[in-house]
C-alpha positions as CSV (number, residue, x, y, z in Angstrom):
1,X,123.9,102.9,97.3
2,X,123.3,102.4,100.6
3,X,121.0,102.6,103.7
4,X,121.6,105.2,105.6
5,X,118.7,105.0,108.4
6,X,116.3,102.7,109.1
7,X,113.5,103.2,110.9
8,X,110.7,100.7,112.5
9,X,107.7,100.9,114.5
10,X,105.4,97.5,115.0
11,X,107.3,95.8,112.6
12,X,107.7,91.7,113.5
13,X,109.2,91.7,116.7
14,X,110.2,95.4,116.6
15,X,108.0,98.0,119.1
16,X,110.7,100.5,117.7
17,X,114.3,101.0,116.4
18,X,116.4,103.6,115.2
19,X,119.8,102.2,113.4
20,X,122.2,104.3,111.1
21,X,124.3,102.3,108.9
22,X,127.7,103.0,107.4
23,X,128.6,101.6,103.4
24,X,130.5,98.3,103.8
25,X,129.7,94.9,105.7
26,X,127.0,94.4,108.9
27,X,126.9,91.3,110.2
28,X,123.3,90.8,112.3
29,X,124.2,88.6,115.4
30,X,122.4,86.3,117.6
31,X,120.5,83.2,118.7
32,X,117.3,82.3,116.2
33,X,114.2,84.0,116.8
34,X,115.3,87.2,118.0
35,X,114.7,89.6,115.0
36,X,117.9,88.9,112.6
37,X,116.2,88.1,109.8
38,X,113.3,90.5,110.6
39,X,115.6,93.4,109.8
40,X,116.9,91.9,106.4
41,X,112.9,91.7,105.2
42,X,112.6,94.9,106.3
43,X,115.2,96.6,104.0
44,X,114.1,94.3,101.1
45,X,110.4,95.7,101.9
46,X,112.1,99.4,100.9
47,X,113.5,98.0,97.8
48,X,110.9,95.6,96.4
49,X,107.7,96.6,98.3
50,X,107.5,92.8,99.1
51,X,108.4,90.1,102.2
52,X,111.2,87.8,100.3
53,X,109.5,85.5,102.8
54,X,106.3,85.2,100.6
55,X,103.9,87.0,103.2
56,X,101.8,89.6,103.2
57,X,101.5,93.2,105.4
58,X,99.5,91.3,107.9
59,X,102.0,88.6,108.7
60,X,104.6,91.6,109.3
61,X,102.9,93.6,111.9
62,X,103.8,93.6,115.7
63,X,101.3,91.0,117.8
64,X,98.6,93.6,119.0
65,X,100.0,96.6,117.0
66,X,96.8,97.9,114.4
67,X,99.8,98.5,112.0
68,X,103.5,98.8,110.8
69,X,105.9,101.8,109.8
70,X,108.8,101.3,107.8
71,X,111.4,104.5,107.4
72,X,114.4,104.9,105.6
73,X,117.5,107.5,104.0
74,X,119.1,106.3,101.1
75,X,122.4,107.7,99.7
76,X,122.5,107.4,96.3
77,X,123.3,110.2,93.6
78,X,120.8,112.5,95.6
79,X,119.4,110.9,99.3
80,X,115.5,110.1,99.7
81,X,113.6,109.7,102.8
82,X,111.2,106.9,102.6
83,X,108.1,106.1,105.0
84,X,105.6,103.5,104.4
85,X,102.8,102.7,106.4
86,X,100.8,99.8,106.5
87,X,97.3,98.7,108.1
88,X,94.0,97.0,107.3
89,X,92.9,100.0,106.7
90,X,95.1,102.2,105.3
91,X,98.1,102.1,103.3
92,X,100.8,104.8,102.7
93,X,103.9,104.7,100.9
94,X,106.1,108.9,100.6
95,X,109.2,109.2,99.1
96,X,110.6,112.6,99.7
97,X,107.2,113.5,101.2
98,X,105.1,113.5,98.3
99,X,102.9,110.0,98.2
100,X,103.8,107.8,95.6
101,X,101.4,107.3,93.0
102,X,102.9,105.1,90.4
103,X,105.5,101.8,91.4
104,X,107.8,103.4,88.9
105,X,108.6,106.7,90.6
106,X,109.6,104.1,93.6
107,X,111.1,101.2,91.7
108,X,115.1,101.7,91.9
109,X,115.1,104.3,95.2
110,X,117.0,101.1,97.0
111,X,118.0,98.4,94.7
112,X,118.5,95.2,96.8
113,X,119.7,91.4,95.9
114,X,118.1,89.2,98.4
115,X,120.1,85.7,99.1
116,X,118.0,83.3,101.3
117,X,117.3,79.4,102.2
118,X,113.8,80.3,100.2
119,X,116.1,80.4,97.3
120,X,116.2,77.0,96.4
121,X,112.2,77.2,95.1
122,X,114.2,79.0,92.3
123,X,115.4,75.8,91.7
124,X,113.1,73.2,93.6
125,X,109.2,75.2,93.2
126,X,107.1,75.9,90.1
127,X,107.7,77.9,87.3
128,X,106.2,80.8,88.8
129,X,109.1,81.4,91.1
130,X,111.6,81.7,88.2
131,X,109.0,84.1,86.0
132,X,109.6,86.3,89.2
133,X,113.0,86.1,89.1
134,X,113.1,87.5,85.7
135,X,110.3,89.8,86.0
136,X,111.9,91.4,89.5
137,X,115.3,92.1,87.5
138,X,113.6,93.5,84.4
139,X,111.7,96.1,86.3
140,X,114.8,97.2,88.8
141,X,116.3,97.7,84.9
142,X,113.3,98.9,82.4
143,X,111.2,101.5,84.0
144,X,108.8,100.2,81.2
145,X,108.8,96.6,82.1
146,X,106.7,96.9,85.8
147,X,103.6,98.9,83.8
148,X,103.6,96.5,81.0
149,X,103.6,93.3,82.9
150,X,100.9,95.1,85.5
151,X,98.5,95.7,82.2
152,X,99.0,92.4,81.0
153,X,98.0,91.0,84.1
154,X,95.0,93.1,84.0
155,X,93.7,91.9,80.9
156,X,94.7,88.4,82.0
157,X,92.3,88.4,84.5
158,X,89.6,90.2,82.7
159,X,89.9,87.5,79.6
160,X,90.0,84.8,82.5
161,X,87.0,86.4,84.4
162,X,85.0,85.9,80.5
163,X,86.2,82.3,80.3
164,X,84.6,81.5,83.3
165,X,81.0,82.7,82.2
166,X,78.4,80.2,80.7
167,X,78.1,82.2,77.5
168,X,80.9,84.8,77.3
169,X,80.2,88.0,75.0
170,X,82.6,86.9,71.5
171,X,83.3,90.1,70.8
172,X,84.6,91.4,74.6
173,X,86.7,88.0,74.5
174,X,88.5,88.7,70.6
175,X,89.3,92.3,72.4
176,X,91.2,90.9,75.8
177,X,92.4,88.4,73.6
178,X,94.3,91.0,70.9
179,X,95.2,93.0,74.3
180,X,97.0,89.7,75.5
181,X,98.8,89.0,72.8
182,X,100.1,92.8,71.9
183,X,101.1,92.8,76.2
184,X,102.3,89.2,76.1
185,X,104.6,89.5,73.1
186,X,106.5,92.4,74.6
187,X,106.7,90.5,77.5
188,X,108.5,87.2,76.2
189,X,110.8,89.4,74.0
190,X,112.6,91.5,76.9
191,X,112.7,88.1,78.8
192,X,114.3,86.8,75.8
193,X,116.6,89.5,75.4
194,X,117.6,89.4,79.3
195,X,118.9,85.6,79.4
196,X,122.0,86.1,77.5
197,X,122.6,88.9,79.4
198,X,122.4,87.2,82.9
199,X,123.2,83.5,81.5
200,X,127.0,84.2,81.2
201,X,127.3,85.6,84.8
202,X,125.4,83.1,86.3
203,X,127.9,80.0,84.5
204,X,130.5,81.8,86.1
205,X,129.0,82.0,89.0
206,X,128.3,78.5,89.4
207,X,131.8,78.0,88.0
208,X,133.3,79.3,90.7
209,X,131.2,78.2,93.6
210,X,131.1,74.7,92.2
211,X,134.7,75.0,91.4
212,X,133.8,73.5,87.4
213,X,132.3,70.6,88.9
214,X,129.3,71.2,86.2
215,X,128.2,73.1,83.5
216,X,125.2,75.2,83.5
217,X,122.9,76.6,81.1
218,X,119.6,78.3,81.2
219,X,117.1,77.9,78.7
220,X,114.0,80.3,78.2
221,X,110.7,78.1,77.4
222,X,107.9,80.0,76.3
223,X,104.8,78.4,76.3
224,X,104.0,80.0,72.5
225,X,105.9,78.9,70.0
226,X,105.7,81.0,67.1
227,X,102.5,83.2,67.0
228,X,101.0,84.1,69.6
229,X,97.7,85.3,68.4
230,X,97.5,82.0,66.2
231,X,97.9,79.1,69.1
232,X,95.7,81.7,71.3
233,X,93.1,80.6,68.6
234,X,94.0,77.0,68.4
235,X,93.1,76.3,72.0
236,X,90.2,78.6,72.3
237,X,88.3,75.3,72.8
238,X,90.5,73.3,75.3
239,X,89.9,77.3,77.0
240,X,86.4,77.3,77.0
241,X,86.7,73.7,79.2
242,X,89.0,74.6,81.8
243,X,88.0,78.1,81.6
244,X,91.3,79.7,81.7
245,X,93.9,81.5,79.7
246,X,96.2,78.5,78.9
247,X,99.3,80.1,76.9
248,X,100.9,83.3,77.2
249,X,104.3,84.8,79.2
250,X,102.1,84.0,82.5
251,X,102.7,80.3,81.5
252,X,106.4,80.6,80.6
253,X,109.5,79.0,82.5
254,X,113.4,79.1,82.9
255,X,114.5,75.5,82.8
256,X,118.2,75.3,84.6
257,X,120.3,72.8,83.3
258,X,123.1,71.0,84.6
259,X,124.7,68.9,82.2
260,X,122.2,69.2,80.1
261,X,120.1,67.6,83.0
262,X,117.4,69.2,84.5
263,X,118.7,70.5,88.3
264,X,115.4,70.0,90.3
265,X,115.4,66.1,89.0
266,X,118.6,65.3,89.1
267,X,120.9,67.6,91.1
268,X,121.8,67.2,94.1
269,X,120.7,69.5,96.8
270,X,124.4,71.0,97.0
271,X,124.4,71.7,93.1
272,X,120.7,73.0,94.0
273,X,121.6,75.2,96.3
274,X,124.9,76.4,94.5
275,X,122.5,76.8,91.6
276,X,120.3,79.1,93.6
277,X,123.3,81.3,95.1
278,X,124.7,81.7,91.4
279,X,121.5,83.0,90.0
280,X,121.0,85.6,92.9
281,X,125.2,86.4,92.0
282,X,124.3,86.4,89.0
283,X,121.3,89.4,89.4
284,X,123.8,91.1,91.9
285,X,126.5,91.4,89.1
286,X,123.6,92.8,86.5
287,X,122.8,95.2,88.2
288,X,126.1,96.4,89.1
289,X,127.0,96.2,85.1
290,X,124.2,97.9,84.0
291,X,123.6,100.8,86.8
292,X,127.1,101.3,88.1
293,X,126.9,100.8,91.7
294,X,126.5,97.7,93.6
295,X,123.1,96.9,95.2
296,X,122.2,96.3,98.8
297,X,123.5,92.3,99.5
298,X,120.9,91.1,102.2
299,X,122.6,87.9,102.8
300,X,120.2,85.7,105.5
301,X,122.0,82.9,106.9
302,X,123.1,81.4,103.7
303,X,127.1,81.6,104.5
304,X,126.4,79.0,107.3
305,X,125.0,76.6,105.3
306,X,127.5,76.5,102.6
307,X,130.7,74.5,102.7
308,X,133.8,75.7,102.6
309,X,134.5,75.8,99.0
310,X,130.6,77.2,98.0
311,X,131.9,80.0,100.7
312,X,134.7,80.9,98.6
313,X,133.0,81.2,95.5
314,X,131.0,83.6,97.1
315,X,133.7,85.9,98.9
316,X,134.3,87.6,95.3
317,X,131.1,89.3,95.1
318,X,131.3,90.4,98.5
319,X,134.9,91.5,98.4
320,X,133.8,93.8,95.4
321,X,130.7,95.1,96.7
322,X,133.0,96.6,99.7
323,X,136.2,97.9,97.4
324,X,132.8,99.8,95.4
325,X,132.1,101.5,98.8
326,X,128.5,99.1,98.7
327,X,126.9,98.1,101.5
328,X,126.2,94.1,102.5
329,X,123.7,93.2,105.2
330,X,124.2,89.4,106.8
331,X,123.0,87.5,109.3
332,X,124.7,85.0,111.7
333,X,125.1,83.2,114.8
334,X,128.0,84.1,117.1
335,X,129.4,80.6,116.1
336,X,129.3,80.2,112.5
337,X,129.9,83.8,111.3
338,X,131.9,83.5,108.4
339,X,135.8,84.5,109.3
340,X,137.0,84.7,106.1
341,X,135.5,87.7,105.9
342,X,138.3,89.5,108.3
343,X,137.2,92.1,111.3
344,X,136.6,95.1,108.9
345,X,133.3,95.1,109.3
346,X,130.0,96.3,111.7
347,X,129.2,93.5,114.3
348,X,125.5,94.3,115.8
349,X,124.2,92.0,118.2
350,X,120.3,91.6,118.2
351,X,118.0,90.4,121.6
352,X,114.2,90.6,121.5
353,X,114.2,92.9,119.0
354,X,116.7,95.0,120.2
355,X,119.6,96.5,118.2
356,X,122.8,97.1,119.4
357,X,126.7,97.7,118.4
358,X,129.1,95.1,119.1
359,X,133.1,95.8,119.8
360,X,134.8,93.2,117.1
361,X,136.9,91.2,119.4
């Protein structure tokens, strides 16, 4: 699977862009604030329908424009054409000329894993970032998971809305509670089953990057300890006080431990960065092993932030993607691009929202 063509209209600082990409390494070179990361953001948007920068659609529209358009040709087992338009008044998503009605019909058309500075939030940030990491991986690999997650979120919103009322209908509250338990139990089971599959990959990746400096352990921490229905009933009085649902998979966490100590509290900045990269490497390896083809790897200035040892640990993943005819997009400046990658790559120069091929020196 690879991105064969990218088309942008009024996206970030690009009035218009049309570019063809082959499989292999694509190095996006240029000074800061020229639009390198914006291209990576557009590719990730095509894969996941969200920005890895955590912003909404309005922030993606070029200044002065009414909306943005992102289009792509994707080559995989079969070719696909994607067209996406967003404005405050209208939103369209089409796959092969047909409007996308269900996200499950779209996700998987282009699979991507992003490595970026925001990944540090996986380690340092709130539990929500780690839940999202698990949920994205499950949505990319299990077609039933995303609809399940969406139904749970809707039941949770409805239940919380009832809890905010002074005199909530007890029968209606019980109904939403039962739905929450049914859906939440399935979500928790899927996350539990995923963990032993990705944990060995994350541990191996961490050892490679850190040169066996510490031992990594991933522990799933559910807020429900045994029986969801029983525990939900036990916290009903507290929920009326706080006016929100206090337990369930929306409150779960993924514990990241280095030598049995929480990485967020006791890890150095270098260890946290290594751990974040290791989690993303595990995501890429898991997708490759399960689906048979590597995802598109999107790497935003990460190599420049890693020391030589940590960069060396990441290179085998890039080399395996290359040998499997995968695709890697990486942003750098002319000064800090990783020479370890050799000369067998495509270099692009980006200046003020303009992309041009650049001859190898």
